[in-house]
N, C-alpha and C positions, 0 to 999 in steps of 0.2 A: 539719584543719578539722573543726571540730564540724559534721555535713552536719543540713542546712535545710531541710524541705517546701517545695515552691514555691506551695504553697497559703497556708502562713504566713507566708513573703516579700511575696507578694502584699496580705495583708491588714496586714501593716506597715507597707507603702508606699503602701496607700490606692490602689493601681493596679488594671487594668482587665485581664483573661487575653483577650488579640487574636486568639490560635492557641494551639493545644498541648494538652498536658497538664499538671495542677497536682498530681498526685498521687506525686512520685518526689523523691528530696533531693540536693540540692547539694552539692557535695562541693570546691568550688573556685570562687574570686571573682578575678576579674580586671576591670579598664578597659579596653575594646576600644582597640586601634592603642598604647595603651602598653603593655601584657603581652603576653607571647606566649600564645595558645592552644593549650594542648599537650596537658589532661585532657579525660576526657568530664565530664559532671555538671557543670560550669561553668556561673557565672552569671557575664555579663558587663555591663556598664554600658557605654553605646552614645549618644556624644553623636547630636545633631539635624543636626550637621555631618559624620559621620564616613560614610563609602561604606562600605555593611556587604558583604561577601562570603557571602552565604547558604549557598552549599555547601558553604564551607569548614567555616563553623559547624557546620551540618548533620551535616557528615561525621565530626563528632568529639562527635556527640549523644550522650543527650539532652543539649542546650545552652537556657541561660535566657537570653534577652535582655530586659533594660530599659534602656527608652529615653523621650525626648520627643519623638522624630519623629513628624509626624503620621500618622493611624491608616491611612492609604490606603498607607503606606510599610512599614508593620507588615506588613501582611496577606500579603507577597510571602515568607514565612519558608515551609520545606519541614517536612514531617509530624516529622521529629527534633527541632524546634527548637520552644520554647515559647515566648511574647512578652509582655510584659506594658507597658503603657502606664503613664506617671506623667506628672503636669502638670510637674513640675521634676525633671529630673536629678541636678541637683547637690542638691536638698535629699533627694532618695530616697537621693542615695549616702550624702550624711551621716547618715542616719535609722538606713540600715543597719549604719553604722558603731558608732555610737553603742547600737544594739540588740545587735550583737555582741559588742561588747568589753564591754555591761555582762553577759555572760551569764557573765564569770570574774571572781570575788574573787580575785584572787591577785597577787602583788607582782609590777609590773612599774616594772624602773627603765630609765633610759634615759640618756646620757652625752653631754656635748659636750667641747670643749675643742681648741685648737689641738694638741696634741699627748697621747698617753696613752689617747685614748679605746678606741682598740680593743684595747689591754693590758689596761686597765681592766676590759674589757667580758669580755675571755677570763677574765681572773682570776676573776671573780666567777662566771662559768660552771664553771670549773672549781671551785671550791669548791662548788659548790652540786649539783654533776652527782654527786657521791658516792652521794648518797642521794634526788636528786630530778631530776624531768623537765624540764629547762630550754629553752624556745625564745629563740633568741638570732639577733642579724643574723649574718650570714656573713662573716668574715673583715674587711675594712674596706671592705665592700659596704653603703654607707650612704647612698647616694641617694634623696632623696623618694620616687621613683617604686617604690624598693624596699619602702617601708612598710606598702601594702596586704596583698601576700603574706606577708611576716614576722607579720603580723597576724593574718593566715588561718591563719598555722603553730602558735596556739594552740588547745586543744582540749580535751576534759574531762580529759584524763590530762596536762597540764600544771601543773605545780607550780609555775613564775616563769617569768618573762621578762626578757631584758636587751637592749637595742638602742643601737645608738649614731646619734647624729645626723650626716647630712652637712649642710655648710652651703656652698653656692655663690652664693647670696642672700640678702638679708633675706627673713625670711618663710618659708624653709624649715623652723626649727627650731617654727614655729608651727604650719606645717600637721600635719608629723611627731607634736608632742604631741595635737594634734586626734584622731592617728588613735591613738596608743598609749595615752593617756590615762595616764602613767606616776604611780605612788604616790610611787616616788624620782626624785629629778633632781640629775645631778652636773656638776659643771663642773671640770673636772681643771684646766686652765691656760687662760689667754686672751694669746696671743703675738701674732702677726701673720701673716694669711693672707686668701687671698679678697679683697684689698681689690678688685680690680677689680668685684668682686660687690655692696660693700658701700660705695663711695666713699670711704674713710678708715677710721683705727684706730677713732673713734667710732664710724662706720656697723659696723664689725667686733663691737665691744664689745657694741653695741644687738642685733645678731642671736643673740648670744651670750646676751644674758639674754632671750631669748623663752622659754628654760627654765623662766623663774620662774613666768610666768604660766602655764605650760602642765603643771606637775605638780596633779593631781587636790585638790582642797580636803583640807586636814588632813594632806597628803602631807611630804614629806620633802626638802629640799636638801642636800646634802653638797656644801660649798666649799671651794677651797684658801686657807687662812689667810695664805699668805704671798706669794701673787701679787697683784701693784699692780693689775692690770689687772681681776682680779675683785672688788676689794676697790671698783670704779666702777660696778658692777653694782646697780641702784636694789632693794632690798628690801622697800622701803614697801607694797608691795602683798600681801606674799606672807604667809600667814595659818598656815603650818603649822609642820612643825621645822626647825630649821637646826643641824647639825652641820658642823664646821670639822677639817680636817686638814691637817697640816704640821710645821713646826719652832717655828714662834712659841709663845710659852707659851699664848696663850687657845686653841690648838686642843683640840677634843676628841679627836682622835686624834692625838696626838704621837710622834714620832720623834726620836730623839736618840742620838748615840754610834755612827751611821752611819759605817761601813768595809767596804773591798774586801777581800774573802775570795776562796776559790777557786769561782770559775762565780757570784758573785753578791755580794748584799750581806747585810751582817748589820746589825741596828739593835734598838735598844729601842724598846718601843711602851707608852706611856703614856698610860692610859686609867680615867678615875675614881679616880685617887690608888692606882691598880695598874701594874706595872710589870713587863712580857711582853718575852722575851726572842725575838728572830724573826728569818727569815731567807728573802731575797727570790730564786731565779734572777736572773739579768741584771744586769750593772751599770750603775751611776749614781744618784746621788739622786733622781734623777726617776723611776726603777722603785721605790724606796721610797714617793715620793710616789704613784704610782699604785698600789701595795698598801696604803697607807693609805685609799683612797679605796675600795678593793675590801672592805677589811675593815669601815669603818664601814658599807657597805651592807649586808653579810653580816649584821652584827650588828643593824642597825637590821631587819632582817628574821627576826631571833629568833636566830641563831647565836649559841654560847658563842665567845669572842675566841680561848682557847687551841686549840679546834677550828678554829678559820679560818684561825690562823696555823699550823698543823699540816698543813691540806690547802692552804695555799697554798707550804708551801715544797716540793713537790713540782709546781708549775707550769713547765711546759716554755715557754720563752723562745719568741715567734714569728720565724720565719726572718728575714734581713735585717733585724732591728730590735738594730743594736749587735751582731751575729752575730758570732763570734770564731773565726776558722780558720786552721791552718797554709798557710803558703803559702810560695814558692821561696824557697831559702837559709836555710832556717829561722825564715824572718821570721812575724809575727803579721799576720794581714789582720783588719781591723774591716769589715763589710759592713753599710753601714747607707743600703742606698738603695731603705728602702720609702717613703719619703714625704723632702719636704724643705722646710725653712720655717727662717726666721730664730730660732723659739724652740727645734727640733728641733736645728738646728746648734748651737746654744748650749750642749744639753746634751749633744750627741755630745762638743764640745771638752773640756767639764768632766771627763768618761771618760778623754778624751786626756791630760788634766793629771795625773791619779791614776794612769794604766796607764804612761803613755809616758815617765815620769821615769826619766833615765839610759841612754833609748833613741835610736835614730835614728828622728826623729820625721818621716812623710812625710804628707801631705794631699792628698785628692786630692776636689775639690770642682766639681758640676755647677751648671747654673740651678736657679733658685728661679722659678716659675711662678708668675702669677695675682698678682702685688702691684700691679697696676694703674698708676698715676702713680708709685708710690714706692718703682718697681722700682730705680731708680740707689741711692735712699737707703739701702735695706735691704743690698744689695750691697756698698756702701762702709762699712757698718757692719761688716759680718761682716769684711771685709778688716782695719778695725781692731782686730776681736778677735784675728785672724791674729796680726797684729802685736806684740800683746802677751806672744805665748805663743813658746816655744822648740820651733820648728818649723825642723826642717832643711830640708825638699822640701817646696814648696808647688806643686799642679797645678792648673790651673782647666780644666774643660771646655764651652765653650760661649759665646755672644757675651755674653751678661747675665751669667756669671762672671769675665768678663776683668775686670769693676767690683772684685770683692774683690782681684784679683791687683795689680790698678794701683793701690788704695786700701793694701794692706799694704807695696806698695815706697815710698810718700808717708809712711806713718806708722814707715819706716825696719826692716820686717823685714829681718832676715838669714837668711831663708832663701833657698835656691835657687829661684826662680821660674820656672815655666812656664805657657805660656798657651796651648791647645790648643781647636780649635774640635769636635773630635769624639776618639773614642780611637784612631785611627788614628796610629801612631807612638809612641804611650804607653807601651806595654811596652819598647820600646828605651831609653827613659828611666829607666825603673824597676828593671829588670831587674838592672843593676849594682849599684843600693843594695840591694836586698832580700838580708838574710843574718840571722843569729841575734840582730842587737841591733836590728832594724828590726822599727819596728810603723808600721802603715797604714792609714788612715781612709779610706774611700772612702764618700763622701755625695753621693747625687743623686735626682731626680724617679724613684716608681715608673713615670711615661709614658717613661723611658729605656732600653728593652730594652739599646740597646747598652751604657749602664753597668752593666748589672744582669747580662750576659753578659761585661761585663770583670771585673767584681768577681769572678765564677765562676771565671773563667779562671787569676786569683791564686793560687787556693786549691791546694793540694798534691793533695787526694784528685779534684778535678776534672780 
């Protein structure tokens, strides 16, 4: 964080110093009871409904409390704590964020999408970090409550920032955009997820579309030209620049001749009547799409395309994102236990189509959560997708995933199908069929520690 003088903060918020000193500098900012207070020199926004532990705050002092509680309650502060009373905490909070974000005239990229946002974010960071100081969200920890700490990670040494948006409910992305004020917004793809918080697919698309109005005036939107749900996003209110990526001929960053090679994907990139040869570590056409979005973003930020392609070729794919490993009996294990939704299942199956040709194909699928009233519908659709493929063994784990198995059977799948409630007994079914001709894809939610551990147990190095 860029240190700020308490006196300057008080004047900015038009607050009243109730107690303490104002000649010291704040070096961290939190919202009390939403974020953990771990550092000295911390500013905390305290709601009038919060119960304040003054002793704990004081022990980590100097601390600054900003609140709209009655002045009588705020005079209880201890010597190591400064207190500023404001008329409205909400107004003070947003005024502070507006001021702090305005201190930095840097490119800020934010990314949403059902799949690919963490990978695309990490690709952008990887490309830029060779010669720039980049502030980025950590892994896929993208919940709205993390947005304030991520913003506070920007200081005068930061050259660029890239964050991903978490979406649990409608309004989440709008809230995060108000904090980040992105200059570039990316929608990777819109599939199906979080229907419990958005009501239905239309509500989910609308929630994703909040990024359109969230990009700063004159900013840039980067959109998937091939994605049908993204095409449903209204762009009438957007006044900035729009860049499309994909395989569609209208895409500004267009990929062609995609092919699986050792450890990744080769493809041709077409931009402004020029063609470039490119390679991205990690398998699947979806990985190429992530690369297209990342290259479009860094090019918009001023980077030469050839330099971006060169840097992207050394990107290290994320763990448990279609991660390949040698398994028992010389088998190939594909660990995709990072996240689980219908869109990512389809992408994984497409990888299996290409790499499983002529192999003994084994598919292990876990429950998909957060589908609300559409839970059975989308599990059944996956069962139909599975039935159309040359899957030799299908194993489902969990009561929701049973719908996949039942629908696959109904649709005439020739696979040997097993249904488990958990991983117990699963190894006994798998070990006899794991040999050098076997390729096993295991896909489940990151919330399932048992599936993650089981995937690791199948790998020869563990």
